[in-house]
Residue, then its C-alpha position, 0 to 999 in steps of 0.5 A: m500499499t502506498i500514498r502519492p500525490a494525485q496527478s492529472g493521469d489519475i482523474d478518470d479513476i478518481i472519479t470512478l471510485l467516487q462515483t461508484h462508492m461515494d455518491p452514485a447520484v453525482s454525474r462524472d461531469r459534476w465530480g470532474q468540476l473538483f479537478t478543472y476550477s480555473w482560479l489557479a494557474e497551476m495546481p500542485d496536485f489534486g490530493r492523495v490517493a492510496m495505491a494497492g495492486g496497482r490501482i487506486v483504493g483510496y482518495l483524499g482530494a485537495i482544492y487549492s487557492d492563493r488568496s490575499v490576507d492582510g496584504e500577503i498572498i498565502r495559499f489555502v487548501n480545502p481537503h474534500s471527497w475522502y474516501m477508501e475502499k472498505p478492505a483498505r479501511r484497517v491498520v496497515k502495518g507502518m501506518m500508525g492509525g490507518l490508510g485514511l489518517e495517513m493520507l490526511r497527515d500527508l496532505t496537511r504536513n507542509p506548514d506554510r499551507h492553511y487547510y480548512t474544511s466546512t463539510s466534515s462528518r462526525l467520523t472524521i472529526a477524531l482524524l482531523r484532531r489527531v493531525g493538528f486541526k482546530m475547531l473553526d466554528h461550532s455555531k451560526l447566526v440565523w436571522r429572520a426578518k423583522p419589519a419593524t426593526t429600522s436600525p441602521k436607517n437608510i440601508e442600500v443593497v446593491r445586487d448589480e454586479d457591475a456596481i459592486l465590482s466598481a466598488v470593492e477593492p481588487r482583491w474581492r474583485k478577483v474573489i468575483e471573477d474567479h467564482r463567476t461560474c459558481p452558485v454564489y454571488p456578490l452582495l454589497v450593503r451601504s449605509q451612512g457612508r460605509a460599505l459591507f461586501m459579501m459572497m452569499a449563496t441561496s438554497m432551500k433547506g429543511d421545510d422548503e425554506t430559502w437560506h441566504d448564507v454569507m460565504s465571505c464578508s469584508d467586515p465582521g464588525l458591520l455584519a454583526a451591527w447591520g445583520q437584522s437590517i440586511a435580513n429585513a432587506i433581502l427576505d422575501s418572507h417570514d420563511g426566509r433566513f439570513a445566516c452566517d458562521e459565528r466568526f463572521c461577526n465581530g460584536e453582538a449580532q442583535g436579533a440573530q439567533t444562535v444555532k449550533l451546527d450539527v458538525a463543527r467546521y475545522f482548520k489547521s494553520q501555523a499562522l491564521q485564525p479562524r476569522h480568516f477563514d471562509h467558505l469560498y474556493s472549496e468543494i461547496q461551490l465546485l460540487g454545488q453543495k448546500l452549506s449545513 
């Protein structure tokens, strides 16, 4: 049993593994989007594969992105699609903890990269912690429309993409361009000479409720202060929800309900804090998933 970086020649076999064993409902074309994203000119690899008998028996994907944080370009890695064939799910001689853990160790050993996942399962949390992942967030903030609430006054919601592109910083313009073909969209909120930029995703959840999830935001202080007014402005009915992970807000989020996540988010970084991580450049966009 060997573990090595996944290369372009492995893609067809990886897709077969994922579609056959992980989720047959996802088409080959849709799985293929994990390997064809355009925001990075050259991908170092596509994650890790485990080989046995000359074939792929396990896969742990990686989506790479270079992003601006406090004026510095750094590399983020989103691990995804972690699967091993059942016969390979055992303690392998020389691999302390099993094949899955060894793939995760190998993928996340570079101290200059910053790893995050928003789609863990309860089954993987112990393995994430064993290789140094820490909790990114365990709760989200959820607002419903409360039309009687009017603070701050004169709030303006800008949805036109061209107007947003002309108003935001270059790093946010790049984010918009990078996600142009993904199921997310930009939103700009202005009030009293200040502006809040967000990348949003809208989906139906639960009992046919429309959720507007914040995938990234430019100012956690403004999001906390304006959350209720934004909800009032963008929600079409009392069944809708405006939501964000708790770390996206800095300060008291008036009017919001705190909801515990079914499974917490996790990250691994020697330099960054939870506030530096969002939900973009990930399998959520490439596979068209709903944020839990």
